[in-house]
Residue frames as qw, qx, qy, qz and C-alpha x, y, z in Angstrom:
[[0.636, 0.142, -0.749, 0.121, -39.15, -136.85, 47.36],
 [0.701, -0.653, -0.215, -0.190, -40.24, -138.09, 50.81],
 [0.064, 0.652, -0.608, 0.449, -37.96, -137.44, 53.75],
 [0.647, -0.424, 0.429, -0.467, -37.41, -139.55, 56.81],
 [0.891, 0.172, -0.419, -0.036, -35.68, -142.73, 55.66],
 [0.436, -0.792, 0.325, -0.276, -34.39, -143.59, 59.12],
 [0.920, -0.286, 0.267, 0.004, -32.66, -146.94, 58.88],
 [0.888, 0.275, 0.077, 0.360, -30.21, -147.74, 56.13],
 [0.576, 0.414, -0.096, 0.698, -26.79, -146.21, 56.77],
 [0.411, -0.486, -0.415, 0.650, -27.55, -144.23, 59.92],
 [0.056, -0.599, -0.100, 0.793, -27.02, -140.53, 59.33],
 [0.054, -0.054, 0.634, 0.769, -27.60, -140.88, 55.61],
 [0.308, -0.454, -0.690, -0.472, -31.31, -141.49, 56.17],
 [0.072, -0.075, -0.566, 0.818, -32.74, -139.15, 58.71],
 [0.098, 0.574, 0.754, -0.305, -36.07, -137.43, 59.31],
 [0.147, 0.745, 0.460, 0.460, -38.55, -134.94, 57.96],
 [0.205, -0.937, -0.119, -0.255, -38.44, -131.24, 58.98],
 [0.582, 0.342, -0.425, 0.603, -34.94, -130.10, 59.93],
 [0.494, -0.516, -0.488, 0.502, -34.03, -129.10, 63.46],
 [0.022, -0.972, -0.196, 0.131, -34.46, -125.43, 64.49],
 [0.621, -0.020, 0.188, 0.761, -31.89, -123.30, 62.70],
 [0.080, -0.473, -0.085, 0.873, -31.49, -119.64, 61.77],
 [0.108, 0.103, -0.530, -0.835, -33.27, -119.90, 58.40],
 [0.529, -0.101, -0.436, -0.721, -36.41, -121.68, 57.15],
 [0.314, -0.087, -0.929, 0.174, -36.85, -124.29, 59.88],
 [0.496, -0.592, -0.334, -0.541, -40.27, -124.40, 61.66],
 [0.197, -0.435, 0.620, -0.623, -40.55, -124.07, 65.43],
 [0.029, -0.109, -0.973, 0.201, -41.95, -126.80, 67.70],
 [0.334, 0.421, 0.474, -0.697, -45.14, -124.79, 68.06],
 [0.499, 0.455, -0.328, -0.661, -45.55, -124.69, 64.29],
 [0.255, 0.223, -0.922, -0.188, -44.76, -128.37, 63.91],
 [0.224, 0.159, 0.859, -0.433, -47.49, -129.47, 66.30],
 [0.587, 0.520, 0.184, -0.593, -50.05, -128.13, 63.82],
 [0.505, -0.106, 0.782, 0.349, -49.73, -131.00, 61.38],
 [0.329, 0.533, 0.658, 0.418, -52.11, -129.50, 58.86],
 [0.020, 0.046, 0.056, 0.997, -52.96, -126.05, 57.59],
 [0.255, 0.518, 0.672, -0.464, -56.39, -124.76, 58.47],
 [0.303, 0.456, -0.311, -0.777, -57.15, -124.19, 54.82],
 [0.867, 0.294, 0.078, -0.395, -59.09, -126.03, 52.15],
 [0.790, -0.149, 0.534, 0.262, -57.42, -129.27, 50.98],
 [0.069, 0.608, -0.478, -0.630, -55.14, -128.70, 48.02],
 [0.342, 0.156, -0.817, -0.438, -56.34, -131.94, 46.43],
 [0.774, -0.260, -0.236, -0.528, -59.28, -134.32, 46.85],
 [0.211, -0.334, 0.853, -0.341, -59.32, -136.78, 49.75],
 [0.725, 0.001, -0.494, -0.480, -60.84, -140.19, 49.04],
 [0.791, -0.374, 0.368, -0.315, -61.88, -143.10, 51.24],
 [0.303, -0.362, 0.866, 0.164, -60.04, -146.43, 51.20],
 [0.610, 0.389, 0.682, -0.109, -63.09, -147.99, 49.51],
 [0.465, 0.850, 0.010, -0.249, -62.91, -145.39, 46.73],
 [0.025, -0.723, 0.651, 0.229, -59.16, -145.98, 46.31],
 [0.478, -0.083, 0.873, 0.057, -59.75, -149.72, 45.98],
 [0.600, 0.625, 0.475, -0.157, -62.51, -149.20, 43.41],
 [0.275, 0.886, -0.261, -0.265, -60.20, -146.86, 41.54],
 [0.251, -0.504, 0.804, 0.191, -57.46, -149.47, 41.58],
 [0.587, 0.243, 0.772, -0.017, -59.84, -152.09, 40.16],
 [0.508, 0.801, 0.241, -0.206, -61.02, -149.72, 37.43],
 [0.061, 0.837, -0.455, -0.299, -57.45, -148.92, 36.43],
 [0.914, 0.309, -0.258, -0.043, -56.68, -152.55, 35.62],
 [0.260, 0.623, -0.623, 0.395, -53.76, -152.42, 38.07],
 [0.744, -0.484, 0.196, -0.417, -55.34, -154.52, 40.81],
 [0.988, 0.011, -0.111, 0.105, -53.51, -157.80, 40.07],
 [0.552, 0.481, -0.340, 0.590, -50.09, -156.10, 40.04],
 [0.270, -0.630, 0.304, -0.662, -50.94, -154.26, 43.26],
 [0.903, -0.337, 0.050, -0.260, -52.00, -157.51, 44.94],
 [0.885, 0.195, -0.247, 0.343, -48.64, -159.06, 44.03],
 [0.205, 0.592, -0.355, 0.694, -46.85, -156.13, 45.63],
 [0.567, -0.530, 0.245, -0.581, -48.91, -156.49, 48.81],
 [0.984, -0.112, -0.115, -0.078, -48.44, -160.27, 48.88],
 [0.706, 0.360, -0.367, 0.486, -44.67, -159.71, 49.04],
 [0.201, -0.773, 0.233, -0.556, -44.82, -157.56, 52.19],
 [0.860, -0.488, 0.090, -0.120, -44.65, -160.43, 54.73],
 [0.906, 0.122, -0.045, 0.403, -41.22, -161.34, 53.36],
 [0.304, 0.675, -0.168, 0.652, -39.76, -157.91, 54.13],
 [0.463, -0.256, -0.571, 0.628, -38.24, -156.89, 57.46],
 [0.125, -0.843, -0.477, 0.216, -39.90, -154.14, 59.48],
 [0.273, -0.596, 0.147, 0.740, -37.17, -151.58, 58.80],
 [0.170, 0.061, 0.671, 0.720, -37.66, -152.02, 55.05],
 [0.031, -0.675, -0.719, -0.161, -41.42, -151.62, 55.46],
 [0.204, -0.804, -0.233, 0.508, -40.85, -148.33, 57.30],
 [0.233, -0.323, 0.439, 0.806, -38.66, -147.16, 54.42],
 [0.072, 0.347, 0.776, 0.522, -41.49, -148.04, 52.06],
 [0.108, -0.797, -0.548, 0.231, -43.95, -146.04, 54.20],
 [0.209, -0.673, 0.067, 0.707, -41.72, -142.99, 53.79],
 [0.111, -0.278, 0.604, 0.739, -41.31, -143.47, 50.05],
 [0.320, 0.444, 0.836, 0.051, -44.81, -144.66, 49.05],
 [0.104, 0.155, -0.229, -0.955, -46.50, -142.68, 46.29],
 [0.444, -0.264, -0.684, -0.515, -49.72, -144.72, 46.20],
 [0.428, -0.396, 0.333, -0.741, -52.25, -144.16, 49.00],
 [0.927, -0.128, -0.117, -0.333, -53.71, -147.67, 48.90],
 [0.772, 0.228, -0.482, 0.346, -50.23, -149.17, 49.16],
 [0.034, 0.458, -0.475, 0.750, -49.48, -146.85, 52.06],
 [0.715, -0.333, 0.151, -0.596, -52.57, -148.12, 53.89],
 [0.959, 0.035, -0.280, -0.036, -51.51, -151.75, 53.28],
 [0.510, 0.390, -0.527, 0.557, -48.03, -151.01, 54.65],
 [0.272, -0.436, 0.410, -0.754, -49.48, -149.50, 57.82],
 [0.882, -0.196, -0.019, -0.427, -51.85, -152.43, 58.31],
 [0.877, 0.173, -0.408, 0.187, -48.97, -154.88, 57.94],
 [0.272, 0.406, -0.533, 0.690, -46.76, -153.00, 60.41],
 [0.566, -0.394, 0.211, -0.693, -49.70, -152.86, 62.80],
 [0.956, -0.079, -0.220, -0.176, -49.99, -156.66, 62.66],
 [0.713, 0.244, -0.466, 0.464, -46.31, -156.88, 63.61],
 [0.554, -0.705, -0.346, 0.276, -46.88, -154.65, 66.63],
 [0.462, 0.064, 0.028, 0.884, -44.74, -151.79, 65.32],
 [0.025, -0.744, -0.456, 0.487, -46.28, -148.66, 66.85],
 [0.422, 0.833, 0.274, 0.229, -47.09, -145.78, 64.46],
 [0.200, -0.948, 0.199, 0.147, -44.59, -143.49, 66.20],
 [0.614, -0.380, 0.575, 0.384, -41.80, -145.83, 65.10],
 [0.573, 0.481, 0.534, 0.395, -42.89, -145.28, 61.49],
 [0.018, -0.949, -0.108, 0.297, -42.39, -141.54, 61.99],
 [0.193, 0.301, 0.162, -0.920, -42.26, -139.16, 60.16],
 [0.544, 0.451, 0.679, -0.197, -44.48, -141.26, 57.94],
 [0.258, 0.190, 0.596, 0.736, -45.83, -139.91, 54.69],
 [0.127, 0.746, 0.486, -0.436, -47.84, -136.72, 54.53],
 [0.307, -0.094, 0.446, 0.835, -46.82, -135.57, 51.07],
 [0.218, -0.302, -0.488, -0.789, -50.46, -134.92, 50.04],
 [0.545, -0.224, 0.250, -0.768, -53.82, -134.44, 51.74],
 [0.893, 0.013, -0.335, -0.302, -54.67, -138.00, 50.75],
 [0.642, 0.193, -0.637, 0.380, -51.50, -139.36, 52.36],
 [0.118, -0.315, 0.493, -0.802, -52.22, -137.34, 55.50],
 [0.771, -0.174, 0.004, -0.613, -55.59, -139.00, 55.78],
 [0.883, 0.085, -0.462, -0.005, -54.09, -142.49, 55.40],
 [0.401, 0.295, -0.616, 0.611, -51.38, -141.75, 57.98],
 [0.371, -0.275, 0.354, -0.813, -53.94, -140.39, 60.44],
 [0.870, -0.080, -0.179, -0.452, -56.20, -143.39, 59.84],
 [0.719, 0.189, -0.624, 0.242, -53.26, -145.69, 60.64],
 [0.003, 0.287, -0.584, 0.759, -52.99, -144.00, 64.05],
 [0.654, -0.142, 0.171, -0.723, -56.67, -144.60, 64.70],
 [0.863, 0.103, -0.455, -0.193, -56.41, -148.20, 63.51],
 [0.453, 0.236, -0.707, 0.488, -53.60, -148.87, 66.00],
 [0.211, -0.205, 0.494, -0.818, -55.46, -147.20, 68.86],
 [0.748, -0.067, -0.054, -0.658, -58.85, -148.79, 68.17],
 [0.807, 0.114, -0.577, -0.058, -57.43, -152.32, 68.00],
 [0.521, 0.094, -0.658, 0.536, -55.67, -151.98, 71.34],
 [0.077, -0.031, 0.453, -0.887, -58.09, -149.95, 73.41],
 [0.364, -0.401, -0.746, -0.388, -61.36, -151.84, 73.37],
 [0.425, -0.670, -0.582, 0.179, -63.83, -150.26, 75.76],
 [0.313, -0.100, -0.100, 0.939, -62.13, -146.87, 75.66],
 [0.081, 0.805, 0.555, -0.194, -64.57, -144.02, 76.24],
 [0.357, 0.316, 0.237, 0.846, -64.30, -141.13, 73.79],
 [0.007, -0.315, -0.336, 0.888, -65.38, -137.59, 74.60],
 [0.427, 0.301, -0.163, -0.837, -67.55, -137.00, 71.53],
 [0.790, 0.183, 0.462, -0.359, -70.34, -139.24, 70.25],
 [0.729, 0.616, -0.231, -0.191, -69.03, -139.52, 66.69],
 [0.192, 0.592, -0.767, 0.153, -65.67, -140.76, 67.99],
 [0.525, -0.179, 0.733, -0.393, -67.40, -143.21, 70.32],
 [0.854, 0.372, 0.166, -0.324, -69.32, -144.69, 67.39],
 [0.524, 0.663, -0.534, -0.034, -66.04, -145.12, 65.57],
 [0.107, -0.455, 0.834, -0.294, -64.62, -147.09, 68.50],
 [0.708, 0.050, 0.557, -0.432, -67.66, -149.37, 68.44],
 [0.792, 0.518, -0.197, -0.256, -67.01, -150.43, 64.83],
 [0.925, -0.116, 0.223, 0.285, -64.67, -153.30, 63.98],
 [0.146, -0.782, 0.356, 0.491, -61.29, -151.63, 63.26],
 [0.138, -0.315, 0.766, 0.543, -60.48, -151.94, 59.59],
 [0.385, 0.458, 0.801, -0.017, -64.00, -153.00, 58.59],
 [0.207, 0.478, 0.494, 0.697, -65.77, -151.29, 55.71],
 [0.274, -0.863, -0.392, -0.160, -67.97, -149.39, 58.17],
 [0.576, -0.650, -0.023, 0.495, -64.99, -148.33, 60.28],
 [0.479, -0.003, 0.360, 0.800, -63.05, -147.14, 57.23],
 [0.055, 0.659, 0.491, 0.567, -66.01, -145.15, 55.95],
 [0.400, -0.867, -0.292, 0.050, -66.54, -143.52, 59.34],
 [0.578, -0.450, 0.108, 0.672, -62.86, -142.54, 59.65],
 [0.336, 0.282, 0.439, 0.784, -63.07, -140.98, 56.20],
 [0.134, -0.793, -0.458, -0.378, -66.19, -138.99, 57.06],
 [0.520, -0.778, -0.161, 0.313, -64.70, -137.71, 60.32],
 [0.545, -0.251, 0.247, 0.761, -61.45, -136.68, 58.65],
 [0.224, 0.454, 0.500, 0.703, -63.19, -135.03, 55.69],
 [0.246, -0.856, -0.423, -0.163, -65.42, -133.06, 58.07],
 [0.494, -0.809, -0.030, 0.318, -62.57, -131.65, 60.15],
 [0.655, -0.055, 0.276, 0.701, -59.66, -131.34, 57.70],
 [0.216, 0.413, 0.266, 0.844, -59.11, -127.69, 56.83],
 [0.382, -0.719, -0.250, -0.525, -61.48, -126.63, 59.61],
 [0.717, -0.683, 0.115, -0.079, -59.83, -128.01, 62.76],
 [0.054, 0.664, -0.743, 0.062, -56.31, -128.79, 63.86],
 [0.829, 0.034, -0.508, -0.230, -56.36, -132.54, 63.20],
 [0.474, 0.175, -0.733, 0.455, -53.91, -133.41, 65.95],
 [0.105, -0.080, 0.559, -0.819, -55.51, -131.54, 68.85],
 [0.655, -0.021, -0.066, -0.753, -59.11, -132.12, 67.71],
 [0.776, 0.052, -0.612, -0.148, -58.60, -135.88, 67.38],
 [0.366, 0.106, -0.743, 0.551, -56.81, -136.17, 70.71],
 [0.295, -0.059, 0.385, -0.872, -59.59, -134.21, 72.40],
 [0.726, 0.019, -0.256, -0.638, -62.39, -136.10, 70.69],
 [0.786, 0.028, -0.617, 0.001, -60.93, -139.48, 71.62],
 [0.587, -0.755, 0.170, -0.236, -59.93, -138.29, 75.11],
 [0.851, 0.259, -0.348, 0.296, -56.39, -139.58, 74.63],
 [0.632, -0.739, 0.091, 0.215, -53.92, -139.71, 77.50],
 [0.033, 0.845, -0.493, -0.203, -50.30, -138.60, 77.06],
 [0.464, -0.311, 0.820, 0.123, -49.10, -142.23, 77.06],
 [0.665, 0.461, 0.587, -0.020, -51.57, -143.13, 74.31],
 [0.399, 0.906, -0.044, -0.135, -50.49, -140.23, 72.13],
 [0.308, -0.694, 0.604, 0.242, -46.84, -141.20, 72.60],
 [0.584, -0.019, 0.785, 0.206, -47.31, -144.32, 70.49],
 [0.535, 0.714, 0.452, -0.019, -49.00, -142.48, 67.62],
 [0.560, 0.126, 0.289, 0.766, -47.54, -140.55, 64.72],
 [0.096, 0.523, 0.340, 0.776, -49.88, -137.70, 63.86],
 [0.458, -0.771, -0.322, -0.303, -51.21, -136.84, 67.34],
 [0.600, 0.017, -0.450, 0.661, -48.19, -135.63, 69.34],
 [0.317, -0.879, -0.268, 0.235, -48.28, -133.27, 72.27],
 [0.196, 0.948, -0.215, 0.131, -46.12, -130.15, 72.16],
 [0.522, -0.651, 0.550, 0.030, -43.60, -131.96, 74.36],
 [0.825, 0.099, 0.523, 0.189, -43.37, -134.84, 71.90],
 [0.552, 0.806, 0.103, 0.186, -42.92, -132.47, 68.99],
 [0.112, -0.913, 0.385, -0.073, -40.10, -130.73, 70.82],
 [0.697, -0.389, 0.595, 0.095, -38.43, -134.07, 71.60],
 [0.805, 0.363, 0.433, 0.182, -38.66, -135.18, 67.98],
 [0.287, 0.943, -0.153, -0.071, -36.79, -132.10, 66.74],
 [0.315, -0.667, 0.656, 0.161, -33.53, -133.86, 67.61],
 [0.667, 0.098, 0.722, 0.154, -34.47, -136.58, 65.11],
 [0.528, 0.823, 0.165, -0.128, -34.80, -134.16, 62.23],
 [0.822, 0.473, -0.066, 0.310, -32.01, -133.94, 59.64],
 [0.228, 0.765, -0.353, 0.488, -29.68, -131.25, 60.94],
 [0.524, -0.612, 0.432, -0.406, -29.91, -132.22, 64.59],
 [0.966, -0.099, 0.227, -0.072, -29.80, -135.97, 64.01],
 [0.750, 0.543, -0.199, 0.320, -26.81, -135.68, 61.69],
 [0.009, -0.743, 0.456, -0.489, -25.01, -133.78, 64.46],
 [0.774, -0.410, 0.378, -0.300, -25.90, -136.49, 66.99],
 [0.975, 0.196, 0.058, 0.087, -24.65, -139.23, 64.67],
 [0.505, 0.689, -0.319, 0.410, -21.41, -137.32, 64.07],
 [0.319, -0.682, 0.488, -0.442, -20.80, -136.97, 67.80],
 [0.918, -0.185, 0.312, -0.161, -21.41, -140.68, 68.26],
 [0.860, 0.446, -0.092, 0.229, -18.99, -141.42, 65.43],
 [0.193, 0.767, -0.419, 0.446, -16.33, -139.13, 66.89],
 [0.598, -0.536, 0.476, -0.359, -16.68, -140.84, 70.26],
 [0.979, 0.056, 0.194, -0.037, -16.53, -144.31, 68.67],
 [0.683, 0.610, -0.235, 0.326, -13.35, -143.33, 66.83],
 [0.071, -0.730, 0.486, -0.476, -11.79, -141.98, 70.03],
 [0.506, -0.301, 0.726, -0.355, -12.80, -145.11, 71.96],
 [0.583, 0.253, -0.623, -0.456, -12.80, -147.95, 69.41],
 [0.941, -0.190, -0.003, -0.280, -14.17, -151.41, 70.05],
 [0.329, -0.654, 0.681, 0.016, -11.35, -153.32, 71.74],
 [0.769, 0.053, 0.637, 0.014, -12.34, -156.58, 70.07],
 [0.031, -0.361, 0.577, 0.732, -12.13, -155.03, 66.63],
 [0.273, 0.344, 0.892, 0.105, -15.39, -156.73, 65.69],
 [0.171, 0.846, 0.504, -0.031, -17.30, -153.47, 65.13],
 [0.419, 0.331, 0.116, 0.838, -16.14, -150.45, 63.18],
 [0.052, -0.280, -0.338, 0.897, -16.68, -146.95, 64.60],
 [0.329, 0.005, -0.368, -0.870, -19.17, -146.25, 61.80],
 [0.510, -0.273, -0.779, -0.243, -21.24, -149.34, 62.63],
 [0.328, -0.348, -0.660, 0.580, -21.20, -148.51, 66.33],
 [0.064, 0.203, 0.096, -0.972, -22.27, -144.92, 65.67],
 [0.409, -0.095, -0.547, -0.724, -25.05, -145.93, 63.27],
 [0.487, -0.337, -0.806, 0.007, -26.44, -148.53, 65.65],
 [0.239, -0.352, -0.528, 0.735, -26.34, -146.13, 68.58],
 [0.175, 0.096, -0.132, -0.971, -28.03, -143.41, 66.54],
 [0.483, -0.201, -0.671, -0.525, -30.81, -145.77, 65.50],
 [0.448, -0.370, -0.757, 0.298, -31.30, -146.95, 69.08],
 [0.094, -0.262, -0.302, 0.912, -31.44, -143.35, 70.29],
 [0.312, -0.072, -0.412, -0.853, -34.07, -142.63, 67.64],
 [0.530, -0.347, -0.749, -0.193, -36.27, -145.45, 68.96],
 [0.375, -0.324, -0.601, 0.627, -35.69, -144.25, 72.53],
 [0.062, 0.138, 0.057, -0.987, -36.82, -140.70, 71.72],
 [0.422, -0.140, -0.535, -0.718, -39.88, -141.78, 69.72],
 [0.607, -0.375, -0.698, -0.062, -41.03, -144.02, 72.59],
 [0.403, -0.842, -0.076, -0.352, -40.75, -141.28, 75.17],
 [0.213, 0.588, -0.655, 0.424, -37.32, -142.29, 76.51],
 [0.789, -0.345, 0.315, -0.398, -38.78, -145.23, 78.43],
 [0.068, -0.493, 0.859, 0.117, -36.26, -148.12, 78.63],
 [0.528, 0.131, 0.822, -0.169, -38.84, -150.90, 78.73],
 [0.614, 0.691, 0.258, -0.281, -40.69, -149.55, 75.68],
 [0.219, 0.783, -0.512, -0.277, -37.37, -148.89, 73.94],
 [0.292, -0.299, 0.906, 0.062, -36.27, -152.50, 74.44],
 [0.587, 0.389, 0.685, -0.186, -39.59, -153.78, 73.09],
 [0.489, 0.816, 0.020, -0.306, -39.51, -151.44, 70.10],
 [0.033, 0.694, -0.675, -0.249, -35.88, -152.24, 69.30],
 [0.428, -0.077, 0.900, 0.019, -36.60, -155.97, 69.30],
 [0.596, 0.592, 0.488, -0.237, -39.59, -155.50, 67.01],
 [0.389, 0.865, -0.165, -0.271, -37.59, -153.45, 64.54],
 [0.108, 0.680, -0.716, -0.116, -34.36, -155.42, 64.49],
 [0.911, 0.024, -0.359, -0.200, -35.48, -158.93, 65.36],
 [0.473, 0.302, -0.671, 0.484, -32.65, -159.09, 67.90],
 [0.581, -0.595, -0.542, 0.122, -33.55, -160.02, 71.51],
 [0.145, 0.540, -0.205, 0.803, -33.36, -156.90, 73.68],
 [0.511, -0.510, -0.622, 0.302, -33.48, -157.02, 77.46],
 [0.142, -0.955, -0.180, -0.189, -34.42, -153.88, 79.33],
 [0.614, -0.700, 0.154, 0.330, -31.25, -153.94, 81.44],
 [0.650, 0.027, 0.408, 0.640, -29.01, -154.28, 78.38],
 [0.240, 0.728, 0.380, 0.518, -30.82, -151.52, 76.50],
 [0.349, -0.931, -0.109, 0.022, -30.64, -149.26, 79.57],
 [0.645, -0.485, 0.270, 0.526, -26.85, -149.69, 79.70],
 [0.511, 0.301, 0.463, 0.659, -26.58, -148.94, 76.00],
 [0.007, 0.894, 0.326, 0.308, -28.71, -145.81, 76.40],
 [0.494, -0.830, 0.058, 0.253, -26.44, -144.65, 79.23],
 [0.648, -0.154, 0.393, 0.634, -23.43, -145.26, 76.98],
 [0.316, 0.631, 0.441, 0.555, -25.06, -143.11, 74.29],
 [0.240, -0.951, -0.179, -0.074, -25.72, -140.34, 76.79],
 [0.625, -0.592, 0.218, 0.460, -22.09, -140.48, 77.90],
 [0.574, 0.166, 0.458, 0.658, -20.90, -140.32, 74.29],
 [0.147, 0.791, 0.396, 0.443, -23.14, -137.36, 73.50],
 [0.353, -0.934, -0.052, -0.008, -21.98, -135.44, 76.57],
 [0.787, -0.282, 0.158, 0.525, -18.29, -136.26, 76.12],
 [0.126, 0.929, -0.174, -0.302, -16.03, -133.37, 75.15],
 [0.881, 0.173, 0.268, 0.348, -13.92, -134.47, 72.19]]
């Protein structure tokens, strides 16, 4: 079952890969290698192949109805669907729709990498986001530069992304090889899901189940000790909202302006930088408070 359902109910839906602990948890250095350098455990197909397969299965009309319903869903629900998707073509459609809404791939983290096929789709969603927003960017390698010259999402672009991924998967570390090939800056990688730096991986460990549950509990304890004087908000609601805001803040590199923009995109509620900054400071105070 996919992990990382980050929205509904706060601590009840946390992230993939638990925080460092004495037993089976991976280290930050291990987490940065998002794929094993071994042969794919299952076939990886292009988006064109997946669509042809969907047509051949007789399931195309039902699938189109599912996709047609996506505009009516809020962004948080779409992120939940990204985490839970078991169909690669549906996963691609979800990412494309979130891209249109301006929801950066990092905010869809930890995404869906349950199979080699899903890893390809998730990685392609990162490239789709980057290519659409960085016209004229100069890549380091020629094959990557050709990719940037194609229309993002076009049949040619999709085929080229598939060929690049198929050529490197199991032979190269996808994260570092892609970042090097595209000549990505730290700030560009921050907005992506599958191409983090070691620093980003380390930061995201506090959003993984054990660590994030502890953060949410501390926020709840603080909210119970210092309840809302108006009585309009329960301690649980305050803690959940603060935990979700902190999650967005961490994923966007702890930059208040980006956090405000991301929070508004995800919740639909207007978010001014100054207000978000004060709320972040309140969260920091709550997390450092001795209860």
